[in-house]
Structures are given as C-alpha cells and as structure tokens.
C-alpha positions in Angstrom: 19.0 -19.9 -44.1 15.5 -20.1 -45.1 14.2 -23.7 -45.7 13.9 -23.4 -49.4 17.4 -22.0 -49.9 18.8 -25.1 -48.0 16.8 -27.5 -50.1 17.9 -26.0 -53.4 21.5 -25.7 -52.2 21.4 -29.4 -51.1 19.9 -30.6 -54.5 22.5 -28.5 -56.5 25.3 -30.2 -54.4 23.9 -33.7 -55.4 23.7 -32.8 -59.0 27.3 -31.4 -59.1 28.7 -34.3 -57.2 29.3 -36.1 -60.4 30.3 -33.3 -62.7 32.2 -35.0 -65.3 29.5 -37.7 -65.8 26.8 -35.0 -65.8 28.6 -32.9 -68.7 29.8 -35.9 -70.6 26.1 -37.3 -70.7 24.7 -33.8 -71.5 27.2 -33.3 -74.4 27.1 -37.0 -75.9 23.4 -37.4 -75.7 22.7 -33.9 -77.1 25.2 -34.4 -79.9 24.1 -38.0 -80.9 20.4 -37.1 -80.9 21.0 -34.1 -83.0 23.1 -36.1 -85.5 20.5 -38.8 -85.8 17.5 -36.5 -86.1 19.2 -34.2 -88.7 20.2 -37.2 -90.8 16.9 -38.6 -90.7 14.9 -35.5 -91.5 17.5 -34.5 -94.3 16.7 -37.8 -95.9 13.0 -37.1 -95.6 13.4 -33.6 -97.1 15.5 -34.8 -100.0 13.0 -37.8 -100.5 10.2 -35.2 -100.7 11.9 -32.8 -102.9 10.8 -29.9 -100.5 12.8 -27.5 -98.6 9.9 -26.6 -96.5 7.7 -29.1 -94.7 4.7 -28.0 -92.4 6.4 -24.7 -91.8 9.8 -26.3 -90.9 13.1 -26.1 -92.9 16.0 -28.6 -92.2 17.7 -25.8 -90.1 14.7 -25.1 -87.8 14.1 -28.8 -87.6 17.6 -29.2 -86.3 17.0 -26.4 -83.7 13.7 -28.3 -82.7 15.5 -31.6 -82.0 18.2 -29.5 -80.1 15.6 -28.3 -77.8 13.7 -31.6 -77.4 16.0 -33.7 -75.4 17.1 -31.0 -72.9 13.7 -29.6 -72.6 12.4 -33.1 -71.9 14.8 -33.5 -69.2 13.6 -30.1 -67.7 10.0 -31.4 -67.9 10.7 -34.7 -66.0 12.9 -33.1 -63.3 14.1 -35.7 -60.8 12.9 -38.4 -63.2 10.7 -41.5 -62.4 10.7 -43.0 -58.9 11.5 -39.7 -57.1 8.7 -40.5 -54.6 7.6 -44.1 -55.1 11.1 -45.3 -54.4 11.1 -43.7 -51.0 7.7 -45.0 -50.2 8.8 -48.7 -51.0 12.0 -48.3 -48.9 10.3 -46.8 -45.9 12.4 -43.5 -46.1 9.3 -41.4 -46.9 8.9 -41.3 -43.1 11.2 -38.3 -42.8 8.9 -36.1 -44.8 6.2 -36.6 -42.1 8.6 -35.3 -39.5 9.6 -32.1 -41.4 8.1 -28.9 -40.4 7.1 -28.3 -44.1 4.7 -30.0 -46.4 6.3 -32.9 -48.3 4.5 -31.5 -51.4 6.3 -28.3 -51.1 9.6 -30.1 -50.4 9.4 -32.6 -53.4 8.1 -30.0 -55.7 11.1 -27.6 -55.1 13.6 -30.4 -55.4 11.9 -31.4 -58.7 12.0 -27.8 -60.0 15.7 -27.5 -58.9 16.5 -30.3 -61.3 14.3 -28.6 -64.0 16.1 -25.2 -63.6 19.6 -26.9 -63.7 18.8 -28.5 -67.1 17.3 -25.1 -68.0 20.9 -23.9 -67.8 22.0 -26.6 -70.1 19.3 -25.5 -72.6 20.5 -21.7 -72.5 24.0 -22.9 -73.4 22.9 -25.3 -76.2 20.4 -22.6 -77.6 23.1 -19.7 -77.5 25.7 -22.0 -79.0 23.5 -23.0 -81.8 22.4 -19.5 -82.6 26.0 -18.2 -82.5 27.2 -21.0 -84.8 24.5 -21.2 -87.4 22.5 -17.9 -87.0 22.9 -14.7 -85.0 22.1 -14.3 -81.3 20.3 -10.9 -80.9 17.7 -9.3 -78.6 15.0 -11.4 -80.5 16.7 -14.7 -79.5 17.2 -13.7 -75.9 13.4 -12.9 -75.7 12.4 -16.2 -77.3 14.9 -18.1 -75.1 13.2 -16.4 -72.0 9.8 -17.3 -73.2 10.7 -21.0 -73.8 12.5 -21.3 -70.4 9.5 -19.8 -68.7 7.0 -22.1 -70.3 9.2 -25.1 -69.8 9.3 -24.4 -66.1 5.7 -24.0 -65.8 5.1 -27.2 -67.7 7.7 -28.9 -65.2 5.5 -27.8 -62.4 2.5 -29.2 -64.1 4.1 -32.4 -64.9 5.5 -32.6 -61.3 2.0 -32.5 -59.9 0.9 -35.2 -62.4 3.9 -37.3 -61.2 3.1 -36.8 -57.6 -0.3 -38.0 -58.3 0.9 -41.2 -60.1 3.6 -41.9 -57.7 1.5 -41.6 -54.6 -0.5 -44.7 -55.9 2.6 -46.6 -54.8 1.0 -46.5 -51.3 -1.3 -49.2 -52.5 0.5 -50.8 -55.5 3.7 -52.6 -55.3 4.9 -51.3 -58.7 3.9 -48.1 -60.4 6.8 -47.9 -62.8 4.6 -48.9 -65.9 2.1 -46.1 -65.2 5.0 -43.6 -65.2 6.4 -44.9 -68.4 3.0 -44.8 -70.0 2.4 -41.2 -68.7 5.8 -40.2 -70.1 5.2 -41.8 -73.4 1.8 -40.1 -73.8 3.4 -36.8 -72.9 6.2 -37.0 -75.2 4.3 -38.6 -78.1 1.3 -36.3 -78.1 3.4 -33.5 -76.9 5.5 -33.2 -79.9 8.7 -34.7 -78.6 9.2 -37.3 -81.2 7.6 -35.5 -84.1 6.3 -32.0 -84.4 2.5 -31.8 -83.9 2.1 -30.2 -87.3 2.7 -33.5 -89.0 -0.1 -35.0 -87.1 -3.6 -35.4 -88.8 -5.8 -32.3 -88.5 -8.3 -34.4 -86.5 -5.9 -35.7 -84.1 -4.4 -32.2 -83.4 -7.7 -30.9 -82.6 -8.4 -33.8 -80.2 -5.2 -33.6 -78.3 -5.7 -29.8 -77.8 -8.3 -30.7 -75.0 -5.4 -32.7 -73.1 -2.4 -31.4 -71.4 0.2 -33.0 -73.6 0.8 -30.4 -76.3 1.4 -27.8 -73.6 4.1 -29.8 -71.9 6.4 -30.0 -74.9 5.2 -28.4 -78.0 4.3 -25.1 -76.5 7.6 -24.3 -74.7 9.5 -25.3 -77.9 7.3 -23.2 -80.3 7.8 -20.2 -77.8 11.5 -20.6 -77.8 11.5 -20.8 -81.7 9.2 -17.7 -82.0 6.4 -19.6 -83.6 3.6 -18.3 -80.9 1.5 -15.1 -81.0 0.9 -13.1 -77.7 -2.5 -14.6 -77.6 -1.3 -18.1 -77.8 1.3 -17.6 -75.2 -1.4 -16.1 -72.7 -3.8 -19.0 -73.5 -0.9 -21.5 -72.9 -0.1 -19.9 -69.5 -3.8 -20.2 -68.4 -4.2 -23.8 -69.7 -0.9 -24.9 -67.9 -2.1 -23.3 -64.6 -5.4 -25.0 -64.9 -3.9 -28.4 -65.4 -1.4 -27.7 -62.7 -4.2 -27.0 -60.2 -6.1 -30.2 -61.3 -3.2 -32.4 -60.9 -2.2 -30.7 -57.6 -5.9 -31.1 -56.2 -5.8 -34.9 -57.4 -2.5 -35.5 -55.7 -3.6 -34.1 -52.4 -6.9 -35.9 -52.4 -4.9 -39.0 -53.0 -2.6 -38.4 -50.2 -5.6 -37.6 -47.8 -6.7 -41.2 -48.3 -3.3 -42.9 -48.6 -1.9 -41.3 -45.3 -4.0 -43.7 -43.4 -2.7 -46.6 -45.3 0.8 -45.7 -45.4 2.8 -48.0 -43.0 6.4 -46.6 -43.4 8.0 -50.0 -42.9 9.3 -50.3 -46.4 9.1 -53.4 -48.6 
C-alpha cells in the first residue's frame, strides 16, 4: 500500500471510531444553527419589509447558513492544535523519522478530514434541494464547484495553520494566534454574515486579503452566484495564497528545526 493510502485509511478509521457522536454532533449542530439563523434573518426581513436583501431571499439565506457550518469544518480540517500539541508533547519526533516530509503527512491528514466533512456537505446540500427545491444537473454542477473550492481553500488554510502552529517551537502557547486567525477568516470571509452586507469600502479592502476566498467564494460557487471569470480568478488567487503560506511555513521550519528539542513540555 502506498504511503498516502495508508495515511488516509488511518485517518478515516480515527474519524469513524466514534460514529454515533460524529453524526449526532453533525445533525444537532446543523439543525440548531439553521434554526437560529433562519429565525434571525426572518425577523430582519419582516422588520425591513423586504423580500430580497442584497440579492438574498429568506430561502437562499437559509441555504447559505446550511453551507456555512459544514463548510467551515471543511476549511479547518483537523482543527486547531493539530501540530502545536505534538510539538509541546514531544511526539512530533516521530515525523522526523518518517521517510516522508512531515509537511506532506500533516497536509494529507488535514485534507482527509476536510474531504470527510465534504461528504456531510453533499448530504446536507442534496437533502435541502430535495425538500425545498429540485435537485437537477444544475445543482450537481454547483455542488461540484463548491466542493472543489472548499478543498482548495482548505489546502490554503492548512498552509496558513502550519505556519502559525510552527511558532510553537519558540512560544509556549499559540492558541490565541490560531483563534485570532480563525476569527479573521470567518468574519472577513463571510461566515457570520454575507459579504454583500459589508460596507462597499470594506468589501474592496478585504479583496486584497485571502479571507473572502476561504469562505465566501466556495459558498457563492455552490449557490451558483459566480461567473466563469470569477471562478477562474478565485482558483488563481487561492493557489497564490497557498504558495505564499507554504513558503512561509517552510522558511519557518528551516529556522525552527535547529531550535526544536523534542523533549516536550
């Protein structure tokens, strides 16, 4: 078995080790968040007396907040501490003995989690379309676009997370840095409210950051709100940011490997 198949199989076994907890958490969080978001926006729509706000109806807003929580899990993959925890405990030593780069290993495990959450997103999206709309070839194409962009965004975010978590070689606690990075990605990415509701000047400013391409871009692709030109541009920008974060992480490791002691804390 090739090494990447072994790694993927191992991570899937970990994910499925607690299947009941996994699916109860998925269904419970998804239903609760959709109920809260729909109730809030329904009140906003009623108070404004409008049926359409910034291109969103109450139905499309519900779909938006169905995608957000699961898409956010795709983005964050293994979650915070997937590398710093091992550095603090000293178990990071094993990666120095593996015949493959720990960058490749951790990236693959990260994307395995993202892909598994992508399966959840498929089920949720198809279920929503079957209940409230119709699921046809157009929705299949939109779903494929959205999953592709979420996986590409996950790769970019993974490299950003690797860069931040490698700081733990020098710092005793980098949890606050990861929390700050996640908040910025979610807030300026459109996870809390769609970017269309942001002031125009702020929308123009954040276009020069990677944040809108982490969340808003994949969601809009899945909802069929992007043109072909916008999707191509989105792919290019995500790849560029991925390369930038990857380069920064590797430069940090080049310096950090001479400091890392491997004894744990």
